[in-house]
N, C-alpha and C positions, 0 to 999 in steps of 0.2 A: 446708927450701925457704924460701925468702925473701919476703916481703910488703912490696910498695913501698906505703907510705901516704904520708899527709901529712908525717910527720916522716921519711921516708925508708925506708930496707929495714928489716924486722924478722924475724929468724927465730924460730921457735916457742919455743925456749929461752929469747930475752930476753922473749918474751910472758909465759911462765911465770914468770920471774925478776921481771918489772915487776909482776906480779900480788903475787906474794909479799911483796914488800918496799913495797906501795902502802897502806901505812897498816891500820887494824884490818879493814876491808872487804876489800880485795884479798887480805889474808893468809887471813881465814876462808874466801873463796874459793878460794884455793890448797888449805888445808887440807881444804877438801870435797873436791877432786879428787882429793887423796892418799889421804884415807880411801876413796873410790869404788873407787878405782886397787889398793887395799890397798899402798900403798908406806909401809913402816912407820918409814924413815929420818927421824933428828930433825934431821938439818942439813938447811936448806934446798938448798944445792947439791948433796949427795949425792941428795936425793929427786928433783931436777930432773934430776939426772943418770940416773937409774933411770929415771924415768918416759920420757924422748925415749931411752932405748935399748930399754926392753923393750916399748914401744906405739908405734905407728903413728902418723903426724899424724893421719890420720883418725880414730883412735881416741881420741886426747886432744881433738880438737876436738870429735867427738861426743860425748863424755862432759861438756867444758863445756858445751855446748848444753842436752843433757837435766838438767843440775846447775840450770839457767836461769843461768847466769853468761855473759851475753850484753854483753861488755865490748865497745868498739868495735874494740878491735884483733885480738878473737877473731872479731867478724862480717867483718872485714875478710881475715883470713887463711882464713877459711870460703870468701868469696866467690873466692879466689884457686885454691881446691882443689877447686872444687864439682865437677868432673869426676869426682872419686873419690869423693866422697860419696854416701850411700843417698840414694834418691828422696824418700823419708819427710822426711829430715833438710832436704834441698833446701825441700819443701814447708813445713816448720816455720819455715824462715828467709825464705823468700818469695826464693829466689835463682834 
């Protein structure tokens, strides 16, 4: 799915790439997601490939939110796919 934000369209893959390469904090957030999803790839691109192929966008967004990774692009993406997110997740995000 593509998210339309202030900077244009963003794919979930691009959001994960931006997170992984966004300094220490972004990389830490990405590795928290990677560990939580049990994706043991050391190469970031391979890890992202596995994440986006093995998990649905809803599962990925849900894990990011549950891990407390509320980056603006993650929240924007969540609002774009809110119809497919669980009700408790929507309530937590106030969507």
